[in-house]
C-alpha positions in Angstrom: 0.1 -0.2 -0.1 2.7 2.2 0.9 4.4 1.8 -2.6 1.3 2.0 -4.5 0.6 5.3 -2.5 4.1 6.7 -3.6 3.7 5.6 -7.2 0.3 7.4 -7.3 1.8 10.6 -5.8 4.7 10.8 -8.2 2.4 10.1 -11.2 0.3 13.3 -10.0 3.4 15.3 -9.7 4.4 14.7 -13.1 0.9 15.4 -14.3 0.8 18.5 -12.9 4.4 19.8 -14.0 3.4 20.6 -17.6 0.4 22.9 -16.5 2.4 24.8 -14.1 5.4 25.4 -16.8 3.2 26.2 -19.6 2.5 30.3 -18.4 2.4 32.3 -21.5 -0.1 31.4 -24.0 1.3 33.3 -26.8 4.6 31.5 -26.8 2.8 28.5 -27.2 1.0 29.8 -30.4 3.5 31.6 -32.1 6.1 28.8 -32.2 3.9 27.5 -34.5 1.8 30.1 -36.0 2.2 33.8 -37.2 -0.6 35.6 -35.2 -1.6 35.1 -31.3 -5.2 36.8 -31.5 -7.1 36.0 -28.3 -11.3 36.3 -28.2 -11.1 39.0 -25.6 -9.4 41.2 -28.1 -12.7 41.9 -29.9 -11.2 41.7 -33.4 -14.1 41.4 -36.2 -14.0 38.6 -38.6 -13.0 41.2 -41.0 -10.2 42.4 -38.7 -8.9 38.8 -38.3 -8.9 38.0 -42.2 -6.8 41.3 -42.7 -4.3 40.3 -40.3 -4.0 37.0 -41.5 -3.8 37.9 -45.2 -1.4 40.7 -43.9 0.9 38.4 -42.4 1.1 36.0 -45.1 1.9 38.8 -47.5 4.7 39.7 -45.5 6.0 36.2 -45.3 5.9 36.1 -49.1 7.3 39.6 -49.4 10.3 38.5 -47.5 9.9 39.9 -44.1 8.3 37.4 -41.9 7.2 38.6 -38.8 4.9 37.4 -35.5 2.4 39.3 -33.6 0.8 39.1 -30.3 -2.2 41.0 -29.5 -2.6 41.4 -25.7 -5.8 42.6 -24.8 -6.1 42.0 -21.1 -3.7 40.7 -18.0 -5.4 36.8 -18.6 -3.8 36.7 -22.5 -0.5 36.8 -20.4 -1.1 33.6 -18.5 1.2 33.5 -15.3 3.3 36.6 -16.1 0.6 39.1 -15.5 2.8 41.2 -13.8 4.3 42.2 -17.5 0.6 43.8 -18.5 0.7 47.4 -19.8 4.9 46.6 -20.3 4.9 45.8 -23.8 8.4 46.0 -24.4 9.4 44.3 -21.8 7.0 41.4 -22.5 8.1 41.5 -26.3 11.8 40.7 -24.6 10.5 37.9 -22.5 8.3 36.4 -25.4 11.4 36.7 -27.7 13.2 34.6 -25.1 10.6 32.1 -25.2 10.5 31.5 -28.9 14.1 31.7 -29.2 14.0 27.9 -29.8 11.3 27.9 -32.6 11.8 31.6 -34.2 14.4 34.2 -34.2 12.5 36.8 -36.5 10.8 40.0 -35.9 8.3 40.0 -33.1 5.5 42.6 -32.5 3.8 43.0 -29.2 0.6 45.3 -29.2 -0.9 46.3 -25.9 -3.8 48.8 -25.2 -1.1 51.5 -23.9 1.8 50.7 -26.5 4.1 48.1 -28.8 6.8 46.2 -27.8 9.4 44.9 -30.2 11.9 41.9 -30.3 14.2 40.0 -32.6 14.5 43.1 -35.5 17.8 43.7 -36.9 19.5 46.7 -36.9 18.8 49.7 -34.2 15.6 48.8 -32.3 15.1 52.9 -31.3 14.7 53.3 -35.3 12.0 50.4 -35.5 10.1 52.1 -32.2 10.2 55.4 -33.8 8.3 54.2 -36.9 5.4 53.0 -34.6 5.8 56.4 -32.1 2.8 58.2 -34.1 0.2 55.1 -33.4 1.1 54.8 -29.9 -1.5 57.5 -28.7 -4.2 56.2 -31.3 -4.5 52.3 -30.0 -7.2 53.3 -27.7 -9.2 54.9 -30.6 -8.4 52.4 -33.2 -8.5 49.2 -30.8 -5.4 46.7 -30.9 -6.4 44.8 -34.0 -6.4 47.8 -36.4 -3.6 49.2 -34.5 -1.5 46.1 -35.4 -2.4 46.4 -39.2 -1.1 49.7 -39.3 2.1 48.7 -37.4 2.7 45.7 -39.6 2.5 48.0 -42.5 4.6 50.8 -41.0 7.3 48.2 -39.9 7.5 46.5 -43.2 7.8 49.7 -45.2 10.6 50.8 -43.1 12.4 47.7 -43.6 12.3 48.0 -47.5 9.5 45.4 -47.6 6.4 47.6 -48.4 3.1 45.6 -48.5 1.1 46.2 -51.4 -2.5 45.1 -49.7 -5.1 44.9 -52.5 -8.8 46.1 -52.1 -11.3 43.5 -51.4 -13.2 42.7 -54.8 -17.0 43.0 -54.2 -19.0 40.2 -55.9 -20.2 40.7 -59.2 -24.2 40.3 -58.0 -23.4 42.9 -55.1 -22.8 45.9 -57.3 -25.8 48.0 -58.6 -23.5 49.7 -61.0 -22.4 46.8 -63.0 -24.1 46.5 -66.4 -23.9 42.9 -66.6 -26.3 42.9 -63.4 -28.9 44.8 -65.6 -28.7 43.1 -68.5 -29.3 39.6 -66.6 -32.4 41.5 -64.6 -33.6 42.7 -68.2 -33.5 39.1 -69.9 -35.0 37.7 -67.0 -37.8 39.9 -67.1 -38.1 39.6 -70.9 -38.6 35.6 -70.3 -41.1 35.8 -67.4 -42.9 38.1 -69.5 -42.9 35.8 -72.7 -44.2 32.8 -70.5 -46.9 34.9 -69.1 -48.0 35.8 -72.4 -47.9 32.1 -73.5 -49.9 30.8 -70.6 -52.5 33.6 -71.7 -52.7 32.6 -75.0 -53.1 29.0 -74.4 -55.7 29.4 -72.0 -58.7 30.4 -74.5 -57.7 27.2 -76.5 -58.1 24.9 -73.6 -61.5 26.3 -72.8 -62.8 26.2 -76.6 -61.5 22.7 -76.7 -63.6 21.8 -73.2 -66.5 23.6 -75.3 -66.6 21.2 -78.1 -66.6 18.0 -76.0 -69.5 19.0 -74.0 -71.4 19.9 -77.3 
C-alpha cells in the first residue's frame, strides 16, 4: 500500500508539472503560427482576415513577422506582472520563442507596442510606431496591429501592397451585366406569362367542343 501510494503521488506530480510550466499562451501559439489573437481582443471577422492575409503577404514579401495581441492580463497567463509593459513582454516573449523562432516580433497592448528580434536599431523601429502610440485606444489593438505591421514592413524595405477587397459581381448595382441579366430575366418571365394567357382560351374552346 505504501509503495502504491508513492507511485500514485509521483504520477500526480508529473501530470501537474506541464500545467505549471505552461505559463505564457502566446509563446505556445507563436511557436507554430504567426499570430496570437485572443478572443477578448474583440477583433471583427474582417479584422481577423485582414491580419491573417497581411502576415501571409509579409512572409511572401521576404518579411516574416509574428504578432501577439495582448488585450488583458488574462492573455499573459502566469506573467500578468508584465501587463501594460509591452516592450518588456516583447523581450520575454522573444526569449520564450528563441528555440523555434528568431525573426521580428511585435507585441500590441492597449498602451503601446513592444518589439523584439528586429535587425539593426531597435529605436529606429520604435520611432516608426511612435505616431500610432496614442491612437491604439481609439483604433483598437487589432486595427493598430495592422497599421504597425504595414509601417514596420515599409521601414524595412518591404512595403506591403495590400489589394482592396473585390466585391462579388452580383453585389454591385453599377455593373452593366447585372442590369442585362435582370432585363433578360424579365423578358423571359413576360414571354412565359403571355404564352400561358394565349393557351388558356384554346383549352376553354376545347372543353366547349367536347361538351356539345
